[in-house]
N, C-alpha and C positions, 0 to 999 in steps of 0.2 A: 759375287754371289753365284754367277752362272757356273763357275767351275765346281762349286760345292754341290749345286743341284745336279749337274751332269754326273759327277762322281757318285752321288747318292743313288741315282737311278741305275747306273752301271754296276753298282755294288749288289744290286738285286738280280740283274740278268744282262745278257748280251743283247745289244740293240743296234739298229741302224740309226742314222741321224733323225729320220722321221720318227722312229720309235722313241728316241730320247726326248724329242719335242712333245710327243703325245703323252709320254709318262709324266714329264714335268707339268704339263698342263693339267693332267688328271689328278696329280697329287698336290699341286701348288697353285692352281689357277686363281684362288682367292687371294694369294699373296703376290704372285708375279706371273707374267706370261711372256717369256722371252721369244723373240723372233728367230727364224732360221739364220738371219744375218748376224745374230748374237751367238747362236749355238755353234755354227760351223767354225768360225775362227777359234772359239773356246775349245772345241774338240781338237783342233789342230795344235793349239798351245799345249793342251794336256798330253797329246801324243808326243810332241817334240820334247816334253819334259819327262817322258817315260811313265806317266801316270795312267795312260790309256794305250792299248795296242789295237791294231786293226787287222781284220781279215777280209779279204775280198773274195766274193763268190758270185756265181750266176744264179739269179732267182728262178723260180719255176716258170716265169714268163719270159725267160731268156735275157733279162736285163741285169747288168752288173750291179751288185750291191756291196756296200762296205759295212761291216759289222764291227762295233766297238765293244771292248771289254776292259775292265779295270785290272790293273796290275797290282802286285803286292805293295809297290811304292805308292800307287794310287789310293789304296785303302789307308795307308799311313797319311797321305796328303789330305784325304777326306777328314780324317780325325783331327789333323792339325788345323784345317779350316774351321771346323766346328769349335775347336778349343781356342781359336785365335781371340785376342782381346777384342772387346766390343768396339765398334766404330765410334769415333769422336763426334761425328756429325749426327745430331739428333734426328734429322729427317731420314737418314739411312738406318739409324739404329733399330727402330722398332720392327720394320720389315725383315731385316737381317736376323734379329734376335728370334723372331717367330720362325723363320726358316731353320735356324740352328736348333731350336726346340723340337721342331718337327722331324729333324734328322738325328736326334739325340739317342735313339735306340741302339745305334752302332757303338756307342761309348759304354765303358763299364760304369758301374755305380759311382765310383770315386770321381771319374772324369765328368760324369753328369752333374754331380753336386758342385764340382769346381766351376764348371761352365755356368750353372745356375747362379752361383754366388757372384761371379763376375758380371753377369747380366743384371742382377739385382742391384749391385753397387752402382753401376752406370745409370740405371733407371732412377735410383734414389738421387743421384747427382743431378739429373735433368729436372727432377721435381724441385730440388733446392734452387736451381738456376731460375726456373719459372717463377717460383715464389718470390725470389729476390727482385726479379723484374717487376712483378706486380706490386711489391712493397715500395720500391724506390723510384718507380717511374709513374708519372701522372698519365695513366692510360685512359683512353676513351672507352666507350661501351664495348665495341666490337673486339678490339685487342684484348680487353679484360676477359671477355667471354671465351675467346680462343685459348688464352693461357689457362683459364679455369678448366676448360674442357681437356686441355693437354695434361694438366695435373691429375684429373680424374682418370684419364686413359692410362697414365703411367701407374697410378695407384692400383688400378685393376690388373695391369700387367704384373705388378709386384705380387698381388694376391695369387695370380696364376703361378708365378715362380715359387711362392711359398708352398702352394699345393704340391708342386713337383718336388720341392725339397722334403716335405713331410713324407711323401710317397717313397722317395729315394732313400730316406734314412731308416726305413723299416726293414 
């Protein structure tokens, strides 16, 4: 997820590592707050892969600064990451799906609709799995309430996706 977030921010403007962190926190703090220890190696990986380029300069205060910008290949990678199949792990799915939706403006309408359809299919699959567990297992009160809440959360997410689908098909 960190690579997607970094590329998304760099797609908007050239930033220092501090700027990348600040922009991610500003745009995605309710979804994730990556540390510098996560951002720095991810920037290095993206640079080594040719998705990001750096430019070093001296700031007004006389300190060396490294500025990061996205390359053409980085824009392609950003789109690929957004369009990537949804994660299999249900714990990771919803946060990642929300990040992808928040970044979907860079996709064209057909790509957006394709991504939304894939997210919807995975969310529906998770609901079915949760219902099966509730039906075929003798769950006590707390697990039953957790699964019931999960089903409600995913139904709400599907409603959100359907809203995006309807808006995108116009």
